[in-house]
C-alpha positions, 0 to 999 in steps of 0.5 A: 245165077249161071254156074260155071265149071271154075270160080270166076273172077272179073279182073276189073274195078269198074262198077259198070262191068260188075253191074253188067256181069251181075245182070248177066247172071254170072256168079263171080268175085272181083280181083284187081292186079296192078297192070301197066297200061303201056302199049307200043307206039307203033301198034294199030289202034285197032289192036290196043283194047285186046292187047291190054286185056291180055296184059291184064289176064297175064297177071294171073297166070302164075297163080290161077289155079282152078279159076277162070279170070275175065279182064277187059279194056275199052278204048275210044278212037276218033280219026285213028287216034285213041282218046284215053281217060282224061287227066282233068276237067280241061282234058275231058272238055276237050275230048268231048268237044272233038266228039261233038257232032262226029262219029267215033269207034268204041272198041272193047277187048276182053281176054279170058284165062282159064285152066287148060288141057295141061295143068301146067299151061292156062289157056288164054282167049281173047277178041275185040268188040266194036260199036260205032257211036255218032254224037249230036252237036253238044253245047258248051253248057251240057259238057260243063254240066256233064263233067261237074255232075258225072265227073267222067275221070275214069272213063275212056273218052271222058264219057259213059254212055249210060250217063247224062251225055249219052242219054242226051247226046248219042243220036246214032249207035251201030253195034253193041250198047254194052260195048260202049258201056265196057263189056260186050256181054253177048260175046262174053256169054258165048265164050263163058258158056263153054265153061257151063257145067256140062259143057266141053271146052276147047280153048287156045293155050297161051302162046 
């Protein structure tokens, strides 16, 4: 396992993010805190994922201590509109129908909160990674089967790239597959490598 200078907390209940971090070699605990995932209506859609990730990280500022907290948020964007998690089966079917045969963008924002040079001021570093995804034309039967079997109600855009609909529906992908899954592991590793034992840290403070 990769050993960091401080204990690592994954602030996410996503089993996919948990698996990706485990596969990437990190040792961590999981702790989630309620966060209002609200963003201003006037905010550009490209900024939303990183904004929400930072909102999650800020819940840990007051009692961070000597820990590193990793937060993430993923949004699916089609025609400059965000497709959130579906409310029910009908909503999931609607989203997958509009994604069918088209190209959309998946943006995952990541925020990493860590002890700063000043013990009283944590440091917060954040970034966004984007992947472009194109779906084949999906039949109503395929969409219905997927919703019934995989129940994608906790997934942005109503789908998981690693599930049935991704296996049979994604015909082209530009960027990281893991960004679509919910965590750009290549960039997370680059950021956390600053905290590997023996590495020097140089991160920005919370504004």
